[in-house]
C-alpha positions, 0 to 999 in steps of 0.5 A: 494513512500514508501519503502517496508519496510513502506508498511510491516509496513502499512500492519502489522498496519492494521492487528494489533488488538490492534492497531485496537482497538484504531482506529477509522473506519475512520482511519482504511479505510484510512490505507486500502485505502492508502495500496491498492492505493500504491499497484496499483500505484506500479503495473502500474508503474511496468507495464509501465516500462515493456511496456517501455523495450518492446518497445526498 
């Protein structure tokens, strides 16, 4: 799992126009997809933890 600091770094990278200029479209899409996937996994884990704690 990424740390919150690493996720913030990726999000900043995604918004940095100087960096985006140097990357090709595929690399930009990969960064965006990585951020979305990570957030979805994190959301699912939180939901599983909540469900697990409610079951007790």
